[in-house]
C-alpha positions in Angstrom: 0.0 -0.1 -0.4 0.4 3.8 -1.3 -0.5 6.7 1.1 -0.1 9.5 -0.5 -1.1 13.4 0.6 -1.3 16.5 -1.5 -0.8 19.8 0.3 0.4 23.5 -1.8 -2.2 24.6 -2.7 -4.1 28.1 -3.3 -5.6 31.2 -4.4 -3.0 33.4 -7.4 -3.7 35.5 -9.9 -2.6 35.1 -14.0 0.9 34.4 -14.5 1.7 33.4 -10.8 3.4 30.6 -8.9 2.9 27.2 -6.6 5.0 25.0 -5.5 2.2 21.7 -4.8 3.6 18.6 -3.3 3.2 15.0 -2.1 4.7 13.2 0.4 4.0 9.3 0.1 4.8 6.7 2.5 4.4 2.8 3.1 5.8 1.2 0.2 10.1 1.4 -1.7 9.2 4.9 -3.1 12.5 6.0 -5.0 11.6 4.3 -7.5 7.5 4.1 -7.8 7.0 6.4 -10.9 4.8 9.5 -9.4 3.4 11.6 -11.2 0.3 14.3 -11.4 -3.6 15.0 -13.1 -6.3 17.2 -12.2 -9.8 18.2 -12.6 -11.1 20.7 -13.7 -15.1 21.5 -12.1 -16.9 19.5 -14.7 -14.4 18.4 -16.7 -12.5 14.2 -16.5 -9.7 14.0 -15.0 -6.3 14.2 -17.0 -2.5 13.6 -17.1 -0.1 17.3 -16.0 3.5 15.6 -15.7 5.3 12.3 -13.8 8.3 11.4 -13.0 9.9 8.2 -12.9 13.3 5.6 -13.3 14.4 4.0 -15.5 17.7 2.9 -16.9 19.2 4.7 -14.3 17.5 7.9 -14.4 15.3 10.1 -13.8 12.3 11.0 -16.7 9.9 13.3 -16.8 7.1 13.9 -19.0 4.4 16.6 -19.4 0.9 17.1 -20.7 1.5 19.4 -23.4 -0.3 22.9 -22.4 1.9 22.2 -19.2 5.5 22.2 -20.8 7.9 25.1 -20.4 5.5 26.3 -17.0 5.5 23.5 -15.3 8.0 20.8 -13.4 7.7 18.2 -12.3 10.5 16.9 -9.5 11.4 14.5 -6.3 13.2 14.8 -2.6 14.6 11.0 -2.4 15.5 12.1 0.9 12.2 13.4 2.4 10.2 11.1 0.5 8.3 13.8 -1.7 7.5 14.7 -5.3 7.2 17.9 -6.2 5.0 20.9 -8.6 6.4 23.6 -9.4 3.8 25.3 -11.7 4.7 28.9 -13.6 3.6 31.1 -14.7 -0.1 29.8 -14.5 -3.3 30.6 -16.2 -6.9 30.7 -15.2 -7.1 27.2 -17.2 -5.2 25.7 -14.6 -7.8 25.9 -11.8 -8.3 22.6 -10.8 -7.9 19.9 -7.6 -4.0 18.7 -8.4 -3.9 14.9 -7.2 -1.0 12.7 -6.2 -0.4 9.5 -8.4 1.9 7.0 -8.2 2.2 3.7 -10.1 3.4 0.0 -10.0 4.9 -0.7 -13.1 7.4 0.6 -14.2 6.6 2.5 -17.5 3.4 4.1 -16.7 0.1 4.6 -19.4 0.2 8.8 -18.5 -3.8 8.5 -17.9 -6.8 7.1 -15.3 -6.1 4.0 -15.9 -2.2 3.7 -15.1 -2.4 4.9 -11.6 -2.7 2.5 -8.6 -2.5 5.0 -5.5 -4.3 8.7 -5.3 -4.4 11.0 -2.8 -7.3 13.7 -1.8 -6.4 15.9 -3.6 -5.3 19.9 -3.2 -7.0 22.1 -5.3 -5.0 25.6 -7.2 -7.4 28.2 -8.3 -6.0 30.5 -10.9 -7.7 34.6 -11.1 -7.6 36.7 -14.3 
Protein backbone atom coordinates (compact mmCIF):
# COMPACT_ATOMS: atom_id res chain seq x y z
CA UNK A 1 0.00 0.00 0.00
CA UNK A 2 1.03 3.57 -0.66
CA UNK A 3 -0.38 6.63 1.05
CA UNK A 4 -0.11 9.98 -0.72
CA UNK A 5 -0.80 13.38 0.84
CA UNK A 6 -0.77 16.56 -1.24
CA UNK A 7 -0.27 20.12 -0.06
CA UNK A 8 0.56 23.55 -1.45
CA UNK A 9 -2.62 24.45 -3.27
CA UNK A 10 -4.13 27.90 -3.00
CA UNK A 11 -5.31 30.96 -4.87
CA UNK A 12 -3.04 33.01 -7.14
CA UNK A 13 -3.46 35.56 -9.88
CA UNK A 14 -2.86 35.00 -13.55
CA UNK A 15 0.91 34.69 -14.09
CA UNK A 16 1.65 33.63 -10.53
CA UNK A 17 3.43 30.56 -9.19
CA UNK A 18 2.72 27.73 -6.77
CA UNK A 19 4.60 24.63 -5.69
CA UNK A 20 2.66 21.50 -4.86
CA UNK A 21 4.10 18.75 -2.68
CA UNK A 22 3.16 15.11 -2.31
CA UNK A 23 4.51 13.07 0.58
CA UNK A 24 4.48 9.31 0.05
CA UNK A 25 4.60 6.52 2.59
CA UNK A 26 4.00 2.83 2.85
CA UNK A 27 6.21 1.37 0.13
CA UNK A 28 9.63 1.75 -1.45
CA UNK A 29 9.38 5.21 -2.89
CA UNK A 30 12.54 5.89 -4.84
CA UNK A 31 11.71 3.73 -7.89
CA UNK A 32 7.94 4.17 -7.92
CA UNK A 33 6.69 6.21 -10.89
CA UNK A 34 4.85 9.26 -9.59
CA UNK A 35 2.52 11.64 -11.36
CA UNK A 36 0.31 14.67 -11.03
CA UNK A 37 -3.19 14.84 -12.47
CA UNK A 38 -5.83 17.54 -12.30
CA UNK A 39 -9.57 17.77 -12.54
CA UNK A 40 -11.37 21.00 -13.35
CA UNK A 41 -15.05 21.48 -12.50
CA UNK A 42 -17.23 19.54 -14.90
CA UNK A 43 -14.27 17.90 -16.64
CA UNK A 44 -12.53 14.57 -16.50
CA UNK A 45 -9.33 14.02 -14.57
CA UNK A 46 -6.35 14.61 -16.85
CA UNK A 47 -2.64 13.88 -16.80
CA UNK A 48 -0.31 16.78 -16.01
CA UNK A 49 3.19 15.43 -15.33
CA UNK A 50 5.03 12.25 -14.35
CA UNK A 51 8.47 11.22 -13.20
CA UNK A 52 9.86 7.70 -13.43
CA UNK A 53 13.13 5.83 -12.95
CA UNK A 54 14.32 3.89 -15.97
CA UNK A 55 17.74 2.69 -17.09
CA UNK A 56 19.63 4.50 -14.36
CA UNK A 57 18.06 7.91 -14.60
CA UNK A 58 14.84 9.80 -14.02
CA UNK A 59 12.55 10.77 -16.89
CA UNK A 60 9.88 13.45 -16.80
CA UNK A 61 6.81 13.69 -19.01
CA UNK A 62 4.38 16.58 -19.34
CA UNK A 63 1.12 17.26 -21.05
CA UNK A 64 1.57 19.81 -23.83
CA UNK A 65 -0.37 22.58 -22.14
CA UNK A 66 2.07 22.80 -19.21
CA UNK A 67 5.41 22.23 -20.97
CA UNK A 68 7.81 25.05 -20.21
CA UNK A 69 5.71 26.23 -17.25
CA UNK A 70 5.53 23.25 -14.86
CA UNK A 71 8.38 21.16 -13.48
CA UNK A 72 8.06 17.84 -11.68
CA UNK A 73 10.80 16.70 -9.32
CA UNK A 74 11.33 14.38 -6.39
CA UNK A 75 13.38 14.33 -3.21
CA UNK A 76 14.16 10.75 -2.21
CA UNK A 77 15.32 11.68 1.28
CA UNK A 78 12.08 13.54 1.97
CA UNK A 79 9.97 10.93 0.12
CA UNK A 80 8.31 13.86 -1.62
CA UNK A 81 7.35 14.71 -5.18
CA UNK A 82 6.97 18.34 -6.19
CA UNK A 83 5.17 20.18 -8.96
CA UNK A 84 6.52 23.67 -9.50
CA UNK A 85 3.94 25.66 -11.44
CA UNK A 86 4.94 28.97 -13.02
CA UNK A 87 3.12 31.37 -15.33
CA UNK A 88 -0.20 30.03 -14.09
CA UNK A 89 -3.30 30.67 -16.15
CA UNK A 90 -6.99 30.63 -15.22
CA UNK A 91 -7.37 27.42 -17.22
CA UNK A 92 -4.97 25.73 -14.77
CA UNK A 93 -7.64 26.02 -12.09
CA UNK A 94 -8.43 22.51 -10.84
CA UNK A 95 -8.02 20.04 -8.03
CA UNK A 96 -4.54 18.56 -8.39
CA UNK A 97 -3.98 14.93 -7.46
CA UNK A 98 -0.80 13.05 -6.74
CA UNK A 99 -0.67 9.50 -8.06
CA UNK A 100 1.67 6.51 -8.03
CA UNK A 101 1.95 3.47 -10.26
CA UNK A 102 3.31 -0.02 -9.66
CA UNK A 103 4.35 -0.28 -13.31
CA UNK A 104 7.86 0.77 -14.33
CA UNK A 105 6.50 2.45 -17.47
CA UNK A 106 2.90 3.26 -16.66
CA UNK A 107 0.31 4.56 -19.04
CA UNK A 108 0.03 8.28 -18.47
CA UNK A 109 -3.66 8.27 -17.80
CA UNK A 110 -5.98 7.60 -14.89
CA UNK A 111 -6.01 3.88 -15.61
CA UNK A 112 -2.22 3.66 -15.41
CA UNK A 113 -2.12 4.72 -11.75
CA UNK A 114 -2.69 2.51 -8.72
CA UNK A 115 -2.67 4.94 -5.81
CA UNK A 116 -4.15 8.41 -5.38
CA UNK A 117 -4.06 11.26 -2.93
CA UNK A 118 -7.14 13.23 -1.97
CA UNK A 119 -6.16 16.32 -3.95
CA UNK A 120 -5.35 19.96 -3.38
CA UNK A 121 -7.20 22.89 -4.96
CA UNK A 122 -5.45 25.39 -7.20
CA UNK A 123 -7.42 28.49 -8.18
CA UNK A 124 -6.00 30.97 -10.69
CA UNK A 125 -7.88 34.22 -11.09
CA UNK A 126 -7.65 36.61 -14.01
